[in-house]
C-alpha positions in Angstrom: 158.4 82.8 268.2 158.8 83.1 271.9 155.8 83.8 274.0 156.2 86.8 276.3 156.0 86.1 280.1 152.4 86.1 281.2 151.7 87.8 284.5 148.7 86.2 286.0 146.7 89.3 286.6 147.1 91.1 283.3 143.7 91.0 281.5 145.2 92.5 278.3 147.1 89.4 277.3 145.8 88.4 273.9 144.2 84.9 273.7 146.8 83.7 271.2 149.5 84.2 273.7 147.6 82.2 276.3 146.9 79.4 273.9 150.6 79.4 272.8 151.8 79.5 276.4 149.6 76.6 277.3 150.7 74.6 274.2 154.3 75.0 275.1 153.9 74.2 278.8 151.7 71.2 278.1 154.0 69.8 275.4 157.1 70.1 277.7 155.4 67.9 280.4 153.3 65.5 278.3 155.5 65.3 275.1 152.5 65.8 272.9 150.5 68.7 271.6 147.3 69.7 273.3 144.1 70.8 271.5 143.5 74.3 272.7 141.5 77.2 271.2 139.9 80.4 272.3 136.1 80.3 272.1 135.3 83.8 273.2 134.5 85.9 276.3 137.5 84.6 278.3 136.7 80.9 277.6 138.9 78.3 276.0 138.3 74.7 274.8 141.2 72.6 276.1 141.4 69.0 275.1 137.6 68.8 274.9 136.8 70.7 278.1 135.6 74.3 278.4 138.0 76.2 280.7 137.9 79.9 281.9 140.9 82.1 281.3 141.8 82.2 285.0 141.9 78.5 285.3 144.0 78.1 282.2 146.5 80.7 283.4 146.8 78.8 286.7 147.4 75.6 284.8 150.1 77.2 282.7 151.8 78.3 285.8 151.5 74.9 287.4 152.9 73.1 284.3 155.8 75.5 284.2 156.6 74.9 287.8 156.8 71.1 287.5 158.7 71.1 284.2 162.0 69.3 284.7 164.8 71.8 284.4 167.6 69.6 283.1 165.6 68.2 280.2 165.9 71.5 278.3 169.7 72.0 278.5 170.2 70.9 274.9 167.1 72.6 273.6 169.1 74.8 271.2 170.8 71.8 269.4 170.0 71.3 265.8 167.7 68.4 264.9 170.6 66.4 263.4 172.7 66.8 266.6 169.8 65.6 268.7 169.3 62.6 266.5 172.9 61.7 266.7 172.9 62.1 270.4 169.8 59.9 270.7 171.3 57.2 268.5 174.5 57.2 270.6 172.3 56.7 273.7 173.2 60.0 275.5 
């Protein structure tokens, strides 16, 4: 499921979208899943640290801005096609 675009100043964004947006952005850069959960009152626990919503939104934007563009060209390929491509060394 695609996460809607998250404008920075929209306080009505549900926490689940913020968590999912962070998870996707973090995984693209670090190639592993983060531990992120909403703990209430605009606060999140991210990889063992307590982070405010504003800070987390800024981090999502930062991660998205540094994500390599070319790396996702084949993102729609099936799992089998990606495996074959990897085995061929492409």
